[in-house]
Each structure stands twice: as C-alpha cells, then as structure tokens.
PALOVEX-317362 format. One line per 4 residues: number of its first residue (from 1); their letters; for each residue x, y, z of N, C-alpha, C. Coordinates in Angstrom, 1 decimal. Layout:
<sites>
NUM) A) X:Y:Z:X:Y:Z:X:Y:Z; ...
</sites>
This chain:
<sites>
1) MRTF) 0.8:-1.2:0.0:0.0:0.0:0.0:0.9:1.3:0.0; 1.9:1.2:0.8:2.8:2.3:0.9:3.5:2.6:-0.5; 3.9:1.6:-1.2:4.5:1.7:-2.5:3.5:2.3:-3.5; 2.3:1.9:-3.4:1.2:2.4:-4.3:1.0:3.9:-4.0
5) LKLV) 1.0:4.3:-2.7:0.8:5.7:-2.4:2.0:6.6:-2.9; 3.2:6.0:-2.8:4.4:6.7:-3.3:4.3:6.9:-4.9; 3.8:5.9:-5.5:3.7:5.9:-7.0:2.6:7.0:-7.4; 1.5:7.0:-6.7:0.4:7.9:-6.9:0.9:9.4:-6.6
9) GGAA) 1.6:9.5:-5.5:2.2:10.8:-5.1:3.2:11.3:-6.1; 4.1:10.4:-6.6:5.1:10.8:-7.6:4.4:11.2:-8.9; 3.4:10.4:-9.3:2.7:10.8:-10.6:2.0:12.1:-10.4; 1.4:12.4:-9.3:0.7:13.7:-9.1:1.8:14.8:-9.1
13) LALG) 2.9:14.6:-8.5:4.0:15.6:-8.5:4.5:15.9:-9.9; 4.7:14.8:-10.7:5.1:15.0:-12.1:4.1:15.7:-12.9; 2.8:15.4:-12.7:1.8:16.1:-13.4:1.7:17.6:-13.0; 1.9:17.8:-11.7:1.9:19.2:-11.2:3.1:20.0:-11.8
17) ILGG) 4.2:19.4:-11.9:5.4:20.1:-12.5:5.2:20.3:-14.0; 4.6:19.3:-14.7:4.4:19.5:-16.1:3.3:20.6:-16.3; 2.2:20.6:-15.5:1.2:21.6:-15.6:1.7:23.0:-15.3; 2.5:23.1:-14.3:3.1:24.4:-14.0:4.0:24.9:-15.1
21) GYLA) 4.7:24.0:-15.7:5.6:24.4:-16.8:4.8:24.9:-18.0; 3.6:24.2:-18.2:2.7:24.6:-19.3:2.2:26.0:-19.1; 1.7:26.2:-17.8:1.2:27.5:-17.5:2.2:28.6:-17.6; 3.4:28.3:-17.1:4.5:29.3:-17.2:4.8:29.6:-18.7
25) AGAV) 4.9:28.6:-19.5:5.1:28.9:-21.0:4.0:29.7:-21.6; 2.7:29.4:-21.2:1.6:30.2:-21.7:1.7:31.6:-21.2; 2.1:31.9:-20.0:2.2:33.2:-19.5:3.3:34.0:-20.2; 4.4:33.3:-20.6:5.5:34.0:-21.3:5.0:34.4:-22.7
29) KASR) 4.2:33.4:-23.4:3.7:33.7:-24.7:2.7:34.9:-24.6; 1.8:34.9:-23.6:0.8:35.9:-23.5:1.5:37.3:-23.3; 2.6:37.3:-22.5:3.4:38.5:-22.2:4.0:39.0:-23.5; 4.6:38.1:-24.3:5.1:38.5:-25.6:4.1:39.1:-26.6
33) LEAS) 2.9:38.4:-26.6:1.8:38.9:-27.4:1.3:40.3:-26.9; 1.3:40.5:-25.6:0.9:41.8:-25.1:1.8:42.9:-25.5; 3.1:42.6:-25.4:4.1:43.5:-25.8:4.1:43.8:-27.3; 3.9:42.8:-28.1:3.9:43.0:-29.6:2.6:43.7:-30.0
37) GRAY) 1.5:43.5:-29.4:0.3:44.2:-29.7:0.4:45.7:-29.4; 1.0:46.0:-28.2:1.2:47.4:-27.8:2.1:48.1:-28.8; 3.2:47.4:-29.2:4.1:48.0:-30.2:3.5:48.2:-31.5; 2.6:47.3:-31.9:1.8:47.5:-33.2:1.0:48.7:-33.1
41) IETQ) 0.2:48.9:-32.0:-0.6:50.1:-31.8:0.2:51.3:-31.8; 1.3:51.3:-31.1:2.2:52.5:-31.0:2.8:52.9:-32.3; 2.9:52.0:-33.2:3.5:52.2:-34.5:2.4:52.6:-35.6; 1.3:51.8:-35.6:0.3:51.9:-36.7:-0.7:53.0:-36.4
45) LPLI) -1.1:53.1:-35.2:-2.2:54.1:-34.9:-1.8:55.5:-35.2; -0.6:56.0:-34.9:-0.2:57.3:-35.3:-0.2:57.5:-36.8; 0.1:56.5:-37.6:0.0:56.6:-39.1:-1.4:56.9:-39.6; -2.3:56.3:-38.9:-3.7:56.5:-39.3:-4.2:57.9:-38.8
49) LANW) -3.8:58.3:-37.6:-4.3:59.5:-37.0:-3.6:60.7:-37.6; -2.4:60.6:-38.1:-1.7:61.8:-38.6:-2.4:62.4:-39.8; -3.1:61.6:-40.6:-3.8:62.1:-41.7:-5.2:61.6:-41.8; -5.7:61.0:-40.7:-7.0:60.3:-40.7:-7.2:59.6:-42.0
53) SVET) -6.3:58.7:-42.3:-6.2:58.0:-43.5:-7.0:56.7:-43.6; -8.0:56.7:-44.4:-8.8:55.5:-44.6:-7.9:54.4:-45.3; -7.1:54.8:-46.2:-6.2:53.9:-46.9:-5.3:53.2:-46.0; -4.7:53.9:-45.0:-3.8:53.3:-44.1:-4.5:52.3:-43.2
57) LQTQ) -5.7:52.7:-42.8:-6.6:51.8:-42.0:-6.8:50.5:-42.8; -7.1:50.7:-44.1:-7.4:49.5:-44.9:-6.1:48.6:-45.1; -5.0:49.2:-45.2:-3.7:48.4:-45.4:-3.5:47.6:-44.1; -3.9:48.1:-43.0:-3.7:47.4:-41.7:-4.9:46.5:-41.2
61) AAPQ) -6.0:46.5:-42.0:-7.2:45.9:-41.7:-7.1:44.3:-41.7; -7.7:43.7:-40.8:-7.9:42.2:-40.8:-8.8:41.8:-42.0; -8.7:40.6:-42.5:-9.5:40.2:-43.6:-11.0:40.3:-43.2; -11.4:40.1:-42.0:-12.8:40.2:-41.6:-13.3:41.7:-41.8
65) LLKA) -12.5:42.6:-41.4:-12.9:44.0:-41.6:-12.9:44.4:-43.1; -12.0:43.9:-43.8:-12.0:44.2:-45.3:-13.2:43.6:-45.9; -13.6:42.4:-45.5:-14.8:41.8:-46.1:-16.0:42.6:-45.7; -16.1:43.0:-44.5:-17.3:43.8:-44.1:-17.3:45.1:-44.9
69) LTEQ) -16.2:45.8:-45.2:-16.2:47.0:-45.9:-16.6:46.7:-47.4; -16.2:45.6:-47.9:-16.5:45.2:-49.3:-18.0:44.9:-49.4; -18.5:44.2:-48.4:-20.0:43.8:-48.5:-20.9:45.0:-48.2; -20.4:46.0:-47.5:-21.2:47.1:-47.1:-20.5:48.4:-47.5
73) PDRL) -20.4:48.8:-48.8:-19.7:50.0:-49.2:-20.0:51.3:-48.5; -21.3:51.4:-48.0:-21.7:52.6:-47.3:-20.9:52.7:-46.0; -20.4:51.6:-45.4:-19.6:51.7:-44.2:-18.3:52.5:-44.5; -17.7:52.3:-45.7:-16.5:53.0:-46.0:-16.8:54.5:-46.2
77) DTIR) -17.9:54.8:-46.8:-18.3:56.3:-46.9:-18.5:56.9:-45.5; -19.1:56.1:-44.6:-19.3:56.6:-43.2:-18.0:56.8:-42.5; -17.0:55.9:-42.7:-15.7:56.1:-42.1:-15.0:57.3:-42.7; -15.1:57.5:-44.0:-14.5:58.7:-44.7:-15.1:60.0:-44.1
81) EGFD) -16.4:60.0:-44.0:-17.1:61.2:-43.4:-16.7:61.5:-42.0; -16.6:60.4:-41.2:-16.1:60.5:-39.8:-14.7:61.0:-39.7; -13.8:60.5:-40.6:-12.4:60.9:-40.6:-12.3:62.4:-41.1; -13.1:62.8:-42.0:-13.1:64.2:-42.5:-13.5:65.1:-41.3
85) HLAK) -14.5:64.7:-40.5:-14.8:65.5:-39.3:-13.7:65.5:-38.3; -13.1:64.4:-38.0:-12.0:64.3:-37.1:-10.8:65.0:-37.5; -10.6:65.2:-38.8:-9.4:65.9:-39.3:-9.5:67.4:-38.8; -10.6:67.9:-38.4:-10.7:69.3:-37.9:-10.0:69.4:-36.6
89) LGAY) -9.6:68.3:-36.0:-8.9:68.3:-34.7:-7.5:68.9:-35.0; -7.0:68.9:-36.3:-5.7:69.5:-36.6:-4.6:68.5:-36.6; -3.4:69.0:-36.4:-2.2:68.1:-36.5:-2.2:67.2:-35.3; -1.8:66.0:-35.6:-1.7:64.9:-34.5:-0.4:65.2:-33.7
93) HHLS) -0.5:65.0:-32.4:0.7:65.2:-31.5:1.2:63.8:-30.9; 0.3:63.2:-30.2:0.7:62.0:-29.5:-0.5:61.2:-28.9; -0.2:60.0:-28.5:-1.2:59.2:-27.8:-0.9:59.3:-26.3; -2.0:59.3:-25.5:-1.9:59.5:-24.1:-2.8:58.4:-23.4
97) GLHG) -2.3:57.8:-22.4:-3.1:56.8:-21.6:-3.4:55.5:-22.4; -2.4:55.1:-23.2:-2.6:53.8:-23.9:-2.7:52.7:-22.9; -3.7:51.9:-23.0:-3.8:50.7:-22.3:-4.7:49.7:-23.0; -4.4:48.4:-22.7:-5.2:47.4:-23.4:-4.9:46.0:-22.8
101) QTFI) -5.5:45.0:-23.4:-5.3:43.6:-22.9:-5.4:42.7:-24.1; -4.7:41.6:-24.0:-4.7:40.5:-25.0:-5.5:39.4:-24.5; -6.3:38.7:-25.4:-7.1:37.6:-25.0:-6.7:36.4:-25.9; -6.6:35.3:-25.3:-6.3:34.0:-26.1:-7.4:33.0:-25.8
105) FSAG) -8.1:32.7:-26.9:-9.2:31.7:-26.8:-8.8:30.4:-27.5; -9.1:29.3:-26.8:-8.8:28.0:-27.5:-10.1:27.2:-27.4; -10.4:26.5:-28.5:-11.6:25.6:-28.5:-11.5:24.7:-29.7; -11.6:23.4:-29.4:-11.6:22.5:-30.5:-10.4:22.5:-31.3
109) GERM) -9.2:22.7:-30.7:-8.0:22.7:-31.4:-7.7:24.0:-32.2; -8.7:24.9:-32.2:-8.5:26.2:-32.8:-8.1:27.2:-31.7; -7.3:28.2:-32.1:-6.9:29.3:-31.2:-7.1:30.6:-31.8; -7.7:31.5:-31.1:-7.9:32.9:-31.6:-7.3:33.8:-30.6
113) ITAS) -6.5:34.8:-31.1:-5.9:35.8:-30.3:-6.4:37.2:-30.7; -6.9:37.9:-29.8:-7.4:39.3:-30.0:-6.8:40.2:-28.9; -6.8:41.5:-29.2:-6.4:42.4:-28.2:-7.3:43.7:-28.4; -7.6:44.3:-27.3:-8.3:45.6:-27.3:-7.5:46.7:-26.6
117) YQAT) -7.4:47.8:-27.3:-6.7:49.0:-26.8:-7.5:50.2:-26.9; -7.2:51.1:-25.9:-7.8:52.4:-25.9:-6.7:53.4:-25.6; -6.9:54.6:-26.2:-5.9:55.7:-25.9:-6.6:57.0:-26.3; -6.1:58.1:-25.7:-6.5:59.4:-26.1:-5.5:60.0:-27.1
121) AVFD) -6.0:60.3:-28.3:-5.1:60.9:-29.3:-5.2:62.5:-29.1; -4.1:63.1:-29.0:-4.0:64.5:-28.7:-3.6:65.3:-30.0; -4.4:66.3:-30.4:-4.2:67.1:-31.6:-4.1:68.6:-31.3; -3.8:69.4:-32.3:-3.7:70.8:-32.1:-5.0:71.4:-31.5
125) NGAA) -6.1:71.0:-32.0:-7.4:71.6:-31.7:-8.3:70.8:-30.7; -7.7:69.7:-30.1:-8.5:68.9:-29.2:-8.0:67.5:-29.0; -8.9:66.6:-28.7:-8.5:65.2:-28.5:-9.7:64.3:-28.8; -9.3:63.0:-29.0:-10.4:62.0:-29.3:-9.9:60.7:-28.7
129) RVHV) -10.8:60.1:-28.0:-10.6:58.7:-27.4:-10.7:57.7:-28.6; -9.7:56.9:-28.7:-9.7:55.9:-29.8:-9.7:54.5:-29.2; -10.5:53.7:-29.9:-10.7:52.3:-29.5:-10.3:51.4:-30.7; -9.4:50.4:-30.4:-9.0:49.6:-31.5:-9.0:48.1:-31.0
133) RLTH) -9.6:47.3:-31.8:-9.5:45.8:-31.5:-8.7:45.2:-32.6; -7.8:44.3:-32.2:-6.8:43.7:-33.1:-7.1:42.2:-33.1; -6.6:41.5:-34.1:-6.6:40.1:-34.2:-5.2:39.7:-34.6; -4.7:38.6:-34.1:-3.3:38.1:-34.4:-3.5:36.8:-35.2
137) ESGA) -3.2:36.9:-36.5:-3.3:35.8:-37.4:-2.0:35.7:-38.2; -1.6:34.4:-38.5:-0.4:34.1:-39.3:0.8:34.9:-38.8; 0.9:35.1:-37.5:2.0:35.8:-36.9:2.0:37.3:-37.0; 0.9:37.9:-37.4:0.9:39.3:-37.5:-0.4:39.9:-36.9
141) WRIL) -0.3:41.1:-36.3:-1.4:41.8:-35.8:-2.1:42.6:-37.0; -3.4:42.6:-36.9:-4.2:43.4:-37.9:-5.4:44.0:-37.2; -5.9:45.1:-37.7:-7.0:45.8:-37.1:-8.4:45.2:-37.4; -9.1:44.8:-36.4:-10.4:44.2:-36.6:-11.5:45.2:-36.4
145) EFST) -11.3:46.1:-35.5:-12.3:47.2:-35.3:-11.6:48.5:-35.0; -12.1:49.6:-35.4:-11.6:50.9:-35.1:-12.7:51.9:-34.9; -12.7:52.6:-33.8:-13.7:53.6:-33.5:-13.2:54.7:-32.6; -13.9:55.8:-32.6:-13.5:56.9:-31.7:-14.8:57.4:-31.0
149) DRPI) -14.6:57.9:-29.8:-15.7:58.6:-29.1:-15.8:60.0:-29.8; -16.8:60.7:-29.4:-17.0:62.0:-30.0:-15.8:62.9:-29.6; -15.2:63.5:-30.5:-14.0:64.3:-30.2:-14.3:65.5:-29.3; -13.3:65.9:-28.6:-13.5:67.1:-27.8:-12.6:68.2:-28.4
153) FKNE) -13.2:69.2:-28.9:-12.5:70.3:-29.5:-12.2:71.4:-28.4; -11.0:72.0:-28.5:-10.6:73.0:-27.6:-11.6:74.2:-27.6; -12.0:74.6:-28.8:-13.0:75.6:-29.0:-14.1:75.0:-29.7; -15.1:74.6:-29.0:-16.3:73.8:-29.6:-17.1:74.6:-30.6
157) TT) -16.5:74.8:-31.9:-17.2:75.5:-32.9:-17.5:74.6:-34.1; -17.1:73.4:-34.1:-17.2:72.5:-35.2:-18.3:71.5:-34.9
</sites>
C-alpha cells in the first residue's frame, strides 16, 4: 500500500510540474503577445491618426474588416465622413493613456488571439478617445475594429 501511495504521489507531483511548466510557458507567450500588440498600436495608430487615412486603415485591416467593408460599401463612406470631421482636430501630436489587454481563446484545437486597446489621441485643436480591436493571425497583428468617441475640441465651434 505504501508503495502504491508513493507511485500515486510521484505521478501527481510529475503532473503538477508539467502543468506548472505549461502555465509558465503560456504566461510567457501571453506576455510577448501583449508587448507586440502594444508595439503594433504605438506604430500603426499614429500613421492613421496623422492624416485620418482610410487607406492606411485598410492596409492594416484584418480580412474580416476588409470583407465587411466590401460587403457594405456605405460603411466605407461613413468612415470617410467621420475621418473628415475628425481631421478638424488639426495636427496629430501623441497618444496618451494607452492601455489594453490581449485575449487568447482556445476551443476544439483552434486558437484565436485578439487584443483591445484604448488611448486618447491629442491634436492641435483637441482630443479624441480611440478604441482599436486587433486580431493576431499568421504571426501578425491586424485591425479588426476601429472607433472613436465624440472628439473634444478646444474651442467647440465644429
């Protein structure tokens, strides 16, 4: 009986060590994804905001977003109109208060990685809160959703 308990205890210890190693490896991967997602936002978001460029947004768009824009062309017109209005904020300066989180979902052997970020974009004439949702596919981040809250103009005349 004692030998049996030692075997069971040893097996449980081995499983615990393997499980802990698996969790540690997952935490390291999540940390790397978090860092790469943030770096992507810090690089790509200013390119969009500097000119409120629909074209830049499209070059960074995930296939799902591109498909939605193709199937609903009026969405692209709405984005252009929104960007035209936001361009009244003036020259882009910087992002403030960037924060976000990465999510890893696994089901049925499939894995989906997404991230959500928010930041305040500061311009000559005001600021706008920007929300971006990313997807990580084939080793690269792409924009899945992009939106802004109503901009705050320094002199509310627009």
